[in-house]
N, C-alpha and C positions, 0 to 999 in steps of 0.2 A: 232445866229439863234435860234429862240424859237421853239422847237419841243415837248413841254411839252404836247400839246393837241393831238399829233399824237396817233393813235392806236398802241398797241403793237403787234408785229408779232413774232410768234414762229419760230426760225431758228435752224436747218433746218426745212423747211415747206413752203407750198404754200400759196398764199393769196386767193385761192379759198374759203376756209372756212370763210374768213373774208368778202369777197366781193360777194360771190355767183357766181362768174364768173372768168374764167381762164384768160381772156384777159384784158389787160389794161396797164397802164403806171404809174410809181410813183418813189418815193424815200424811201429809208431806211436808218436810221442813228443809230450809236452805238458809245458811248464813252467808251474807254477802258483805265482803270487805271492800271499803273505798280507799282511794289514795288520799291521805289527809292533806296533801299539798294542794288539792283541788277545792279549796274552801269556798271560792266563789260559786261553784257549781253545787257543792254539797248542801249548802245552807240557803240557797235561794234558786228556785226554778227547777227543782228535781221532781219528776213524777214517775209513777209506776203504771204500766198498762197491761191489760189482759184482753186482747182483741179476739183471739181465737177461742175455740171451745175448751172447756174442761168438763168432760162428760160425767154426769149429766146435771149436776148442781154442785155449787161450791161456796165457801166463805173463805176469804183471804185475809189473814191477819199479818201486820207488820209490827214487830216489837210488842206483841200482845193486843194491839188495837185493830179492830176489824175495819179495813179500808174499802173493800168491795165484796159484792156477792152477786150470784146469779142463781135464782131459784131457791130451794130449800133442801139441804141434804137430809137424807133419811135412811133408816136402817132397812126399810122395805119399800116396794113400789107404792104402797098406799101413803106412806109418810113423805116420800120425796116429791118435790115439786121441781121438775126439770125446766131448765131455762138456758137460752143463749143470750148473753147481753155484753156487748163490747164495752169496756170501761177504761178510762184514763183518769187517774186521781193524783193530786199533789202528794208528794212524799216529803214530810217535814221532819228534819233531823235536829236534835238539840246541839247547841254549840259544843264542839269537842267530840261529838259522836261520829265515828267513822265505820260503823257497821250496822247492818239491820239483819233481823231474822225474820224470814218469811215463812209462815205456816199456813197451809191450805187444808181445810177440812173438805173432803170430797165424798160424794156418793154417786154410784151409777147403778140404777135399778131399771133403766129404760132404754139402754142402747147397747149394740153389740160390741161396743169398744169403751173401755173405761180408762180414765186418766186424762193426761194433758195432750190435747191435740196440738197446741202450741204452748210455748213457755211464756211466763211473764217477762216483761222487759222493764229495765230501769234506765232512765236517761233524762236529758233536758226536756221539760215539759213542752216547750214551744216546738222542739224538733219532733217529738212524738206526735203531737197534734198535727203538725204539718204533714207528716208522713201518712197519718191516718186519713186526713182530708184528701191528700193526693191519690191514695189508693182508692178511697171511696168514689172520687170523681172519675177515675179509670173504669171502676166497676159499673158505674151508672151509665157511662158512655157506651161500654160494651153491651150492657143490657139494652140500651136504646137502639144501638145499631142492629142487634140481632132481632129485636122486636120489629123494626122497620123491614128487615129482610124477610121475616115471616109474613108480614102483611102484604109486602109487594109480590111475593111469589104466590101467595094465595090469590091475589087479585089476577095474576096471570092465569092461574089455573081456573078461576071462575070464568074468565074471558074466553078460555079455550080449553075446554074440559079434556080433550085428548092429550093435552100437554101434561102427562103425569109426572115428568121430571121436576116441574115446578112444585107440584105438591109434595113430592118426596124430599126436595131440597128444603122446603118449609118445615118438613118433619125433622130433618137434620138440625136445622136452626133451633127448633123447639127443644131438641135434646141438649144442645149447647146452652141454651138459655136456662134450662133447668139446672144444669151443672153449674153455670155462672151464678145463679141465685144461691145455690148451696155454698159454694166456695167463698163468695163475697158476704154472705149472711145478710142479704139485703132485706129479708123478711123482718129480722130483729130491729134493723135500723129504721125502716120505713113504717112498720106497723108494730111498735113495741107492746101495744095493748092487747094483741091477739096471742093465741097460743103458738108462738113462733117456733118453739122447739119441735113439735110434731110436723108442722108445715115445712119447716126447714129440712128435716131429714127425709120427708117424703119426696122432695125435689131431688135429693141425692139418689134415692132408690129408683125413681122413675126414669132418670136420665139414661142409664145403661140400657134398659129394655128399648127405649126409644131409638137409641143409636143402633143397637143390634138389628132392629127392624128396618129402619129407613136407609142405613148405609148400603147394605147389599142390594136393596131395591132400587136405589138410585143408580147404582153402577150396572145393574143388570139390563 
């Protein structure tokens, strides 16, 4: 398949700057060359991951075989099923094979940003999973700490209603927790059966107004 005439797309990055429009449908392809001397890694234990978002739905093919997908790409908003779904899957190469072609079918009919929010990664499966679990643990701990701070300062405010600083600080923590939920994609990890795409993005949009409201009030 000749893709020599295709435009180059910087990844991570959206296609907005290329097309002038966030919405659309298309393909992205990349050929990855491996060092043939790393046989132990190439033919055992290699994986590919897509943890961050590809807005808003995609199917990823490696050497013509679909390895992962999130949602259902479509030519319009009615046909598209948007979804965020972190994935790590084994990447199996045939003996003597030292390259792969990654092709991604993408559509974005539901978000203000189209394309790759993060790039796919290839590496030792155990390392990718360890990093994913470590990052997840940090995100859950951050979520838990912020939640406890919200509850604690709300308790202080209920006990002494004139202490408005406690209420406003709880609001700041609420803005931070909304941003944390968006960045860490907790909704897709904890509640995969719900419509995590729309809930996920609502957390992003609500965090900024909350911060704008509570920060000046807290310091006033």
